[in-house]
N, C-alpha and C positions, 0 to 999 in steps of 0.2 A: 634517276638513281633511287633504288628501293630503300626500305628502312634498314635492312641488313648492311647494305653498302654504305649508307649514311653513318651507321654506328661504327663501322670499321674505319671510315674516314676520320671520324671524331676521336675515336679511341683505337688507334692502330695497334694491332697485335704484334708484339715483338717476336721475331723469329726465334725458335729454340736455340739455345747455345749449344754449339757442337760439343760432343763428349770428348774428353781428352784422349789422344791416341795412347794406346797401351804402353808403348815405349816411353812416352813422356811421363806417364803415371809411375812407371818403375823408376825412372830417373828421380822423380820426386820422393819416392820411398827411400831410395838410396841417400838422398840429401838429408832427410829428416831422421833416418835411423842412426842409432849409436853403434849397434852391432848388426852384422848381416850374416845370415846362414844361406849358403848355396847348397841346395838339395841335388845330389847326384844319384844316378841309378848305378848300383853296384855292378850290374852286368856290363854297363857301358860308361865307365868312369870318365874316360877322356872325351868320349863323344857327347856327353851331357854337360860338359863344362861350357859356360858362356864367358869366354875370355873378354868379350867386349864389355860386359858388365863388371867382370873382375877388375879390369884396368880402371874403370870408372870409380869403383869402390876404393881401391888402393890409392888412387890419385887424390881422393878426398880424405885420406888418412883414417878410413873407417876400419874397424876390426872385422875381418872376414874369416868365417869358420866353414869348413867343408863337412857336410853331413851326407855320408854315403849310405843310402837307403836300400832296402831289399837284400841285405847281406845274408839272409837265410837261404838264398837260392844260388849262391856262388861259392867258389873255393876261397875261403877267407884268407888263407896264407898267400895265395897268388895275388889276391886283390890288395893285401897290405903291401906287398912288393911293388905293385903298380902305383899305389898312392905315394909310397916313398920315392919312387923314381920320378914322379910328377911334382914332388916337393909340395904336396898339399898340406900345409901346416897352418893351424891344427886340423886334423881330420877325425871324424867319429863314425864308426860303423854302427848302423842301427837296423833293426828289423821291427817294423810296426806289427807284423803278423805274429812274431814270436815275442815281441816286447823286450828285446835285448838291446843293450847299449843306451837305453833312454836315460837311466839314472845318471850315468857319467855325463851325458850331454846336458841334462838339466843342471847338474852341479857346475859345469863349466860356464854355462850361460849366466848363472847367478854370480859366479866368481868374476866374470868379465864385467857384469853390470855394476858390481861394487867399485870398479875402477873408473867408471864414467862419472864425470861431474855434470849433473843436469839441473841442479838447483831444486826447485819445487816440482818440476814435471816428472812424469814417469820415464823410465828408460825404455827406449823403443828398439825392438828387434825386428829387422826386416827379413822376409823370406823370399828368395828368388830361386829360379830353376826353370828348366825346360818343361813344357807340358807333359803330364803323366809320369813325372819322376816320383810322385807321392808326397808333394808338399803339404797338402791338406791332411793327409794321414799322419804325417810327422807332427803337425801342429796339434791335431786332436789328441795324440798320445802324450804330447808335452803338456798341454793345458788340462788334460784329464776331463774335458768337458764335451767333446764331440761338437765343438762350435763351428768348425770349418767344414763346408760342404765337400763331399767327395764323390768321385765318379771315375769309372774306367775310361771315359771319353776324354780325349785330349782337349784342353782348353775349357774345362768345365767352370773353373772359377773365373768370373767375369769382372769383378771389381775389387777394390781394396777392402779387406775385413780387418777390424781391430779386435783382438782377442786377448783376454786377461790371462797372463802367465802366472804372475804373483801380484800381490798388492802394489808392488813397485815397478813391475815390468809389463809391458804390452807387446804383443806380437802383431806385426803387420803382414798380412798375407796378400799376395798379388797374383794375377793371372800368370800362367806359364808363358815364358818369352823365348821365342826363337831369335837368334842373332840376326840383325838387320841384313847382313850380306848373304844369309842363307835362305831368307824367306822368298822363295820363288816358286811359281807354279810350273816352270819349264826347266829349271836347272836339275838335270838328272841326278847328279851326285848328292845334292841336298835332299831331294825327294826320297832317294833310297835310304839315306841316313835317318831322316825323320820317321820313315815308316818302320825301320828296324827298331828304333828306340821308343816308338809309340807316341811321337810328338805331333803327329797329324792323324786325323781320322780318314777313313777310306773315301768319304764323300768330298774331301778337299784335294784329292789326287786325280789328275786327269788320266793317267795311264796306270791303273792298278795292276794290269798284267805284267808290266815291266817290273814292278816292285815284287810281285810274287816270284817271278823268274829269278830275280836277284837274291831273294831270301833262300830259295831252293838251292841255288848254286852255292851260296855262302855256307849253309848248314849241312849240305851233303858232304862237305869236306871234314866235318867234325865226327 
């Protein structure tokens, strides 16, 4: 046995602790948050809802608010009708590019935070949503600090970020989450949906030609 082997035997190196799975991380954010914002893409409101997480939030008695992002590139009237038909209450249309709807959302977050009994700690606002719905952009414009990293690549945010919203409120940003039952490399319907809404990047798709054909078929009708 050489010196290195002897040292390892005397002082065994502990194996690195496994990183928490992202779904578990999001479950923890839901548990510790007082208010939760679900960021939806205005182009695909229904498709970007994560009903799995919504049910978990409501089961815990948490306040859930729907933030419909990118409303500058859609027909607002039609999308309001869609939000109403889906019973997404309360919902807020915002555009990070045009900076519209942000003041109303900020004021509502503050109003809801005043209702929360937290003692000495800060009110915590969790952010959830599919990859590439614009969560980090919404956080940056809310916090006015550019603290959350942004990218057009799906899944860019890798861990939890705590960001100051006000002196009494903290925002908890999480990686974008695809519902458990949808995350498959072979399920054709899920792959097409995620490609359409930008929830997966091209290098995570086994058959990009299938996706291109589906998109061409879908949008040739419009």
